[in-house]
C-alpha positions as CSV (number, residue, x, y, z in Angstrom):
1,M,-8.5,-9.3,14.7
2,G,-4.9,-9.4,13.7
3,R,-1.6,-8.3,15.6
4,I,-1.7,-5.3,18.0
5,F,1.7,-3.3,18.0
6,T,3.4,-1.2,20.2
7,L,5.3,2.0,18.5
8,D,8.4,0.2,19.7
9,E,7.4,-3.1,17.9
10,A,6.3,-1.2,14.6
11,R,9.5,1.1,14.5
12,A,11.7,-1.9,15.0
13,L,10.1,-3.6,11.7
14,M,10.9,-0.4,9.9
15,P,14.3,-1.9,8.4
16,Q,13.2,-4.8,7.1
17,V,10.3,-2.7,5.8
18,Q,12.5,0.1,4.1
19,A,14.6,-3.2,2.9
20,T,11.7,-4.5,1.3
21,T,10.1,-1.6,-0.1
22,E,13.1,0.4,-1.3
23,P,13.7,-1.8,-4.5
24,V,10.5,-2.1,-5.3
25,Y,9.6,1.4,-5.1
26,T,12.4,2.4,-7.2
27,L,12.1,-0.7,-10.1
28,A,8.0,0.5,-9.9
29,A,9.0,4.2,-10.3
30,S,11.4,3.3,-13.1
31,L,8.6,0.7,-14.8
32,A,5.5,3.7,-14.4
33,E,8.1,6.1,-16.5
34,E,8.7,3.0,-19.3
35,L,4.8,2.7,-19.4
36,S,4.3,6.1,-20.0
37,Q,6.6,6.4,-22.5
38,A,4.8,3.2,-24.3
39,E,1.6,4.6,-23.8
40,E,3.1,8.0,-25.5
41,A,4.4,6.2,-28.9
42,S,1.0,3.7,-28.9
43,D,3.2,0.4,-28.3
44,E,0.2,-1.3,-26.6
45,A,1.9,-4.5,-26.4
46,R,4.8,-3.1,-24.6
47,A,2.3,-0.7,-22.2
48,Q,0.2,-4.0,-21.8
49,D,3.4,-6.1,-20.6
50,L,4.3,-3.0,-17.9
51,R,1.1,-2.9,-16.6
52,E,1.5,-6.7,-15.7
53,R,4.9,-6.3,-14.6
54,L,4.0,-3.2,-12.2
55,Q,0.7,-5.2,-11.0
56,T,2.7,-8.2,-10.3
57,L,5.6,-6.1,-8.6
58,V,3.0,-4.0,-6.4
59,Q,1.1,-7.5,-5.4
60,S,4.3,-9.1,-4.4
61,W,5.4,-5.6,-2.1
62,Q,1.9,-5.8,-0.7
63,Q,2.1,-9.5,0.6
64,S,5.7,-8.8,2.0
65,M,3.7,-6.0,4.3
66,Q,0.9,-8.6,5.0
67,D,3.5,-11.0,5.8
68,L,4.8,-8.4,8.9
69,E,1.2,-8.8,9.6
70,A,1.0,-4.7,8.7
71,E,-1.9,-3.8,7.2
72,V,-1.8,-2.5,3.3
73,K,-4.1,0.6,3.0
74,G,-3.0,2.0,-0.5
75,L,0.0,2.1,-2.5
76,W,2.7,2.4,0.1
77,L,0.6,2.9,2.7
78,V,0.6,0.7,6.1
79,D,-1.2,0.3,9.0
80,F,-0.3,-1.1,12.2
81,D,-3.1,-1.5,14.7
82,S,-2.1,-0.6,18.2
83,G,-5.4,-1.8,19.9
84,D,-7.2,1.8,20.3
85,S,-5.5,3.7,17.3
86,T,-3.8,2.7,14.2
87,L,-0.1,3.8,13.3
88,T,-0.1,4.7,9.8
89,F,3.1,4.7,7.8
90,D,3.3,6.1,4.2
91,L,6.1,4.0,2.7
92,G,6.6,6.5,-0.5
93,K,7.8,9.2,2.4
94,F,9.9,6.7,4.0
95,V,12.1,6.3,0.6
96,K,12.6,9.9,0.8
97,E,12.8,11.3,4.1
98,D,12.9,10.3,7.5
99,V,10.8,7.7,9.3
100,E,7.4,9.4,10.4
101,F,4.4,7.8,12.0
102,Y,0.5,9.2,12.3
103,W,-1.8,8.0,15.2
104,F,-5.1,8.1,14.1
105,K,-7.3,7.3,17.2
106,K,-10.4,4.1,16.2
107,K,-13.6,5.2,16.0
108,S,-15.7,3.8,18.7
């Protein structure tokens, strides 16, 4: 079992989460657009290079979130365990909007 967070502890990590996520999110969006263009142009070598760069970028972000003891649940989606519930944070929305958390009661 990993770390148990209070809401205040999870919120206290948000500046670090945002500082880590914003540039990665922005770069990933740019690479995804370049990938789409390479695929449309049937430039398979360029497309493969971009896929690899995207994969490396996302893996690096995932490791950064795990270093904060957050559980990565998907792309830009992390959970903070609060014991009897899970605090879920959608980082893709965070980059665009105010911080919002979603609490989910754990199944017994």
